[in-house]
N, C-alpha and C positions, 0 to 999 in steps of 0.2 A: 504496500499500500504507498504511495505516496503522502507524505506528511507534512502542515504546515508547522510550523513552530509558535510564530508567534505574528502579529502585525505592526509597521511601523513606517514612519513618513521617513524619506532620505532625501540630500540634496543631488538635485539631477535624475532622480529615478519617482520623487513624490511616495503615492503612499503604494506599499509594495507588502508582502508577504517572505519572512524570514525561511526557510524551507529546509530539508534535511538532502543529506547528498543523492537523494533518488533523481532529484531532477535535472542529474546530468551536467549541461554545458550549463545551465541557465541557474546552478548555483551559485550563490548561497541566498539569493533574493531574487523573487518574481512578482512582476509588476500585477495588480490585481488580478486583469483580464487576463493572463497567461495562468495565474493560477488557479481560475477558473476552467481557463479551456481543458487542461490536463489534469483535471479532474481530481486536487488533492484535498485530502479530506484532514481537518474539520471543513465544515464548508467557511467562508473567507469570512463572514459574518461573524462566527463563532470561535475565530480565532483572539485569542486576549491581545492585549493592545500592550505595547512596550514602548515608555515613552523614550528610548534613545537617549538617556540622560547618564550611560555606564561612564564610569572613571576610564581613562582608557590606560592602558595596562603594558607596560613594556618589560619585557624581558631579553637576552639575549639568545637569537636563534640555537647555536652550539654552545650553552655553558661551561661544558668540559674541555673544547676546544682553545686549544693556544696558539 
């Protein structure tokens, strides 16, 4: 089953859904119309809203590499 995780608004993309990797090349975000057309679950209106104000997390890509 193709699954949506939450809905949000992103600059340049607008209203969209964060989806799992089953969206293939479209992951991790799908515009609302594509989400509906591709048959993701739950319905777009039932996805929880994410305000998008998460703190930026920074970490090294390879922490043990020197």
